N, C-alpha and C positions, 0 to 999 in steps of 0.2 A: 504494500500500500504506500503510495508516494505521499510526501508531506503535504502537498497542496490538497489532496483529497482528505487527509486527516484534519487539516485546518478548517476546511469547509464543513466537515462533519461536526467538529467541535463548535464552530460558530452557529450552526443551525440548531444544535441542541441546547446551547447556553442562552441565558438571559442576563440582563443587568439587574442585579438585586437592588431594591430601593435604597439601602444604606450606602451602596457604592455610588449610585447616582447622586445622592446627597453629598458624599465626599467630593465628587467632581465639582459640584457647584460651590460648596463652602471652601474647601481646601485649595482648589485650583481656579475657581472663578469661571468655569466652563458653563455655557448655556446648554439647555436640552438639545438645541439644534446641533451644536458641536459634538456633544456626547453621542448623539445618534448618527451624525455624519461619519464619525470614526468607528462606529459599531463596537464600542467597548462592551465587554461582557464580564460576567462574574464566574469565578470557579467556586467550587464548594462541594460538599458531600451530596447535594441534590443532583449533581451531574452523574455521579458514579452508578446510580441505579438505572440510568438510561441504557437500553439495549444497544444502541448505536455506539455509545461510549464504551460499553463493556467489550465491544468487538475491536477496539483500538489496541495497538501495542501497549504493553505494560509501561514502557518508558514515558508514554504520553499520559496514561491514566494516573500515574503517580503524581504528576504535576497539576492534576485537576481537583484533588480532594480537599484542598485548603481554601479557606475564605480569602479570596484574592481577586484581582482584576486581570483580565486578558486584554492584551494590546495587539490588535491585528495590524499587519503591514500590508498595504495595497500598492500595486504598481500603478502607473499613470492611467491604465485602462480600468482600474477598479477591481482587478483580480488579486486575491490574497496570495502572497508569496511567503509570508512568515507570520507566526503567532507566538507571542511571548507572555507568560505569566509575569506580572509586575514583580520586580526585584529578583526574579529567578529566570529560569528558562526550562526548556524540556531537555532531559538527559540525552546527551549525544547530538544535540542540535546546536550549531554555532550561532553566533550573534550576527545581526544585520544592521545596516544603517537605516534608521527610520526617516523617511522622506514624506512629509505631509503635502503630497502633490497638489491636492485640491486647494491648498491655501497659499501656494507659492505664486508669486507674481511672475510676469514674463522676464523680468530682469533678475537673474540669479547669478550675476557676475560676482557678487559678494554674498556669502552665507555665514551665519553664525553656526558654530558647532556646539550644540547644547548637550548637557549631561541629562539625558532622559527624553523620551518621546513626548512627555507632557510639556516639558519646557520648550521643545521645538514647536509644538502647536501654539503655546502661549506667545512665543516670540513672533510667529507668523501673524497671529491675531493682533499683535501690537504694531504690525507693519514692518517687522524686521525678518526677512527670510531666514529660515533655519532648518537644519537637519539635526537628528538626535542619535546619540549612542546610548546603549543601555548603561545604567549606573553601575558603580563599583560593586554593589552587592550581587550583581549578576554573575560576577566572576569568582565568587567565593564558594 
């Protein structure tokens, strides 16, 4: 099973839990429109009973049982190419650069390199084009 199929399966089974939506609003200042645009979802024990999730490799299921946020990475065409649990990752899956394509202006001759996907989005929302790298806890 390739990673793209796994990521699509996880996103289709997951939802964004209300307390995570509230965290996005209060802690990060994101609107519902931005939260929905980037298709953030929640991990948690609720996912582990889903038959589609049970069919996934163990290395992915292990990363889904905790109360956490999932960060999807989309290409310019809106296709998912990576999915990362916040502050972690899936076992055996490397990290990727997060590019918030839908928020970038036409002039990307200068970009801010942000520590985290959320900071890259926030920077773009403030008019400063940015890309993001996973934070240091992702590498521990």
